[in-house]
C-alpha positions in Angstrom: -16.5 -23.1 -23.9 -13.0 -24.4 -23.0 -12.6 -20.4 -21.9 -15.7 -20.6 -19.4 -14.9 -23.7 -18.0 -10.8 -22.8 -17.2 -12.4 -19.8 -15.8 -14.8 -20.9 -13.6 -12.1 -23.3 -12.2 -10.0 -20.7 -11.6 -12.7 -18.7 -9.8 -12.9 -21.7 -6.7 -9.8 -20.8 -4.7 -10.8 -16.9 -5.0 -13.9 -17.4 -3.6 -12.9 -19.4 -0.6 -10.7 -17.4 0.3 -12.6 -14.3 -0.4 -15.8 -15.8 1.5 -14.6 -15.7 4.8 -13.4 -12.1 4.4 -16.7 -11.0 3.5 -18.2 -12.9 6.5 -16.2 -11.4 8.8 -16.7 -7.8 7.2 -20.8 -8.6 6.9 -21.0 -9.4 10.7 -18.4 -6.4 12.2 -21.2 -4.7 9.8 -24.3 -5.7 11.4 -23.0 -5.7 14.6 -22.8 -1.6 14.0 -26.3 -1.3 12.2 -27.1 -3.3 15.7 -25.8 -1.1 18.1 -26.1 1.9 17.0 -30.3 1.6 15.9 -30.6 1.0 19.9 -30.8 4.7 20.1 -32.0 5.6 23.6 -33.3 3.0 24.2 -30.3 1.6 27.4 -29.3 3.2 30.0 -25.7 5.6 30.1 -24.4 5.5 33.6 -21.7 7.0 34.5 -17.5 4.7 35.4 -17.2 7.2 38.2 -20.4 7.7 40.4 -22.8 4.6 41.1 -26.1 5.3 42.9 -24.7 4.3 45.8 -23.0 7.2 46.3 -19.6 5.2 46.0 -17.5 7.7 43.8 -14.1 5.5 42.3 -11.1 7.7 41.0 -7.1 8.0 40.8 -4.2 8.9 42.7 -0.8 10.2 41.2 1.8 10.4 43.0 4.7 11.5 42.3 8.2 10.6 43.6 10.9 12.9 44.6 13.9 12.6 41.6 17.3 13.4 43.0 19.8 15.0 41.3 23.5 13.8 41.2 25.5 16.9 39.8 
């Protein structure tokens, strides 16, 4: 019986350390499950074109580089 008691005492700190980790994994999994289960209920919106016809884009300008020779 003494062996069981020592085992319980040793497992308590391990349980206290693992409990937050398990809770975080459970919450992340639940959120991923919930967002994946929404399926077709949400409307996909393009990032570049809105309903009012305004389009957002990026223009990259190249600078001239000098070659020293």
